[in-house]
N, C-alpha and C positions, 0 to 999 in steps of 0.2 A: 675754798677747799678743793683739792684735786679729786675728782671722782671718775672712775673708769667704768665703762659698761660691762657688766658680767655676761658675756656673750653665751655662756653655757646655758642660759635660760631660754634662749629662743628655740622653739620647737622645730624650726624650719631649716636650720643650717647644716652644712658640712657633712663629712663622712669620716669614719674611723676605720672601719673594715669594709672594703669594697670588693666586689666580684668582678673579674675581668670577662668580657664577652668571649664566648667561644667563636671560633672561625671555621667556616667550611667553604668548599668550592662554591663560588657564586656570591659570596659576601658573608658578613657576620651574622651569627645566630644570637637572638636575645638570650642572655644568661643572667638571671636575676639573683638577688641576694638569697631568696628562698632556694633556688637551685643550688647555690653555693653551699647552703646549710645542709641540703639533702646529700651532699657528697660526704658528710660525716655520719657515722653509724648512729650516734645517740640522737642528734636532732632529727635525722631521717625517721628513726623509730618513733620518736615523740610525735612527729607530724602524723604518722600513720595511726597512732593510738588516740591522739587528742584533737586533731584539727576538725574533724566532723562534729565532735561534741561541742567544741568552742563555737563553731558556726551556728549550731542549733541553739546554744545559749544566747548568742547575739540575737538571733531571730526572735527568741522568746521575749527578749527585752526591747524588741523593735529597734535594734541597732544594726547599722550597715556593716557587713563583713567584707573584708577586714577593715579595722579601724585605720584611718590615715594618720591620726595623732594619738599618742598615749602619754599619760602623765602618772608618775608614781609618788605616793606620799607614804612615808614610813614614820611610825610613832614608837620610840624606844620603850618608854615606860608601859605603854598599853600593848606592846608586842603585836602590832598590826601593820600590814602592808596593803595599801589600797591601790587598785588599778582603775584609772579613769580614762575614758576614750571619747573621741569625737571624730568627725569626718571633714569639717571645713574649719578654716581659721576663725570665722565669726561665730560658729556654734559654741554653746556652753558645753563644757565637759560633763559627761554622765558617769556615775559610778558603775563599773561593771562587776567588780569582785573585791572582796577583802580577804587576804590570807593571814593566817596566824604565823607570826615569827616564833620559831620553836626553840630558840636558845638566845641568850644574851650575855655579852661580856662587858665588863667595866660598869660604869654608872652614867648618870645623866651629865651632859656637858660635852663640848666639842673635843675631837681628837687633836692632840697637840704634839705628840712625839711617837716615834717608833717604839713598839713594845709596851705601850700603856694599856693595851687590850681594850681601848675605847672604840666603840662604833662612832664614826664621825657624826656631827650634826651640821647642817648647812644646806647649801644649794648646789646640786651636782647634775651631771647627766651621764647616761650610759655611754661608755667609750670603748667597750670591748665585748665581743661575743666569744666565749670560750667553749667550744664543743667537746673538748677533751679535758675538762676540769678534773682535778683530784676529788672534787665534791660533786661529781656527776655532770651537771651543766652549770655554767655561771655567767653572769652579766657584770662586767666591771664598771665601776663608777670613777669619775675623774678626781678622786682625792689624791694629793692635795690640790685644791682649786686655788684661784688667785688670792683669795682671802687667807686660806690656810698657809700658803707660802710666806705670807707676811707675819702671821701670828703664831705659827708653829715653830718647833725647833728647826733652826736654819740648816743643820747638817743631817738630822735624822727625823724628818717629819712623819715618816711612815709612808706606806704605799700599798698597792694590791688589795684594795677593798672591793668586795664582790657581793652581789646577791646570788646565792648558790643553794644547791641541794644538800643532802646528807645530814641536815639538822644538827650540825656542830659549828662552833665558832670560837675564834680568838680575836674578834673585832670586826667581823663581817655581818651580813644580814642573812641568816639561814632560814630556809623553808624546807618543806619535804620535797623529795624527788618528784612526786606527782604534781606538786604545785609549780616547781621550777620548769617542768615540762610545759605547762600551760603558759607561764610567764615568758619563757624563752620564745615560744611560738608567737605569742602576741607581739613581743618586741621585734622579732625577726620580720613579721608582716608589716609592722609600722615602718621599720627601716626600708623594707622592700617597696613601700608606698612613697618613700621619699623623706621620712622623718629621721634624719641622721643624728639629731641631738634629742634624745628622749629625756626630759627633765626628771630628776629624782630629788625630792625634798625630804630631808631626814630631820624630823622634829623631836624634841625631848619628850613631849607629851601631846595628847589631844587637848587643845586649849578650850574645848567645849565640854570637858568632863570634869566636874568639880573635884572629885577625888584625886585625879591626876594633877590638876592645877594646884591643889593644896600641897601635894607632895613636892612639886617644883618650887612653890613659894617657900616652904620650909628649907629646902636645899639652898636657895639663893639669897635668903634674907640677910646673911652676913657676908655675901660675896657680890659686891656691886658690879664687877666685871661680868660675872656669869649672869647676873640679873639683866644687865643691858643687852647681852647677847640673846638671852631668852626672849626679851621684849621684841627684838627685831624678828626673831623667828615667829612670834605671835602675830606680828604685822602681816607677814606673808600668809600665815594660816587664815587670818581674818579676811584678807583680800580674796583669797581663793573661795572661801566659804560664802562670801557676798556675791562675787561675780562669776564664779565657776570658770575663771580664766587664770592661766599661770601669770603671776605678777612679773614685771620687769624688776630685777634686783641690781643695784649698783654697789660698787665697792669703793670705799674711801681710801685715802692714801695710807691710813693706819690699819687697813684690813677690815674695817667695820662695814657691815651690811646696811644698805638703805633700800627700803621697799617703795618703789615708785607708786604714787597715788594710793597708798594704803588708806582704807576707810577710817573714818574717825573712831577713836577708841579712848579709853581712859588715859589721862596724861601719864607718860612714861619717861624714864630717864633717858 
């Protein structure tokens, strides 16, 4: 079976938005991604309001500021968005904060076409910082990813999925303006430290919450395709919960996910 590496999962790669160094007489001046964000009113104001508070919250949790690596987990049914951080590749991620997702469109299951109002499910990364969003501030995710391009509508899979403020949605992940202030700053600092691919895993449910799992089981009991998809999502959830490291995810030629070295679990289809 042909399997391709899902490069979007590696926390250490590439760049989507880059700042160009300023130049002055005598040579270039360092111009960072944070400097670039400060050139926009909303991120600049957010940094003034929130950066010191976030720094103190890191110190209270004995975390090094700013984090070199960040990882986001979102749970649709449970309406939660987790922020995990660490500072070296070998360290385990530590939970910094959990935000309440304040609105939800669609139902459980992956997004498969434009206009279905579904929040995607799967394995993504932040690919855009939008300091002038219609929803205050927003962080774009790379939907459709390589799997979605195979499994979704070939002509109209949908696009422009964001984590954003304003607490409204037709298929994105909305939080409050105060929360997106914090998340935007954390992501900008992680990118500034060199993490250009910040992984974002969007799960249907928390697989360690019985009520949530029961809801998903009832939804998938007569849908083997959705059940198989949910099982692969659970593999990734279990891997991270066991190791506190982001799993490597592979994509098969039919668009299916494979979680590398997933910990043993109950037999699944």
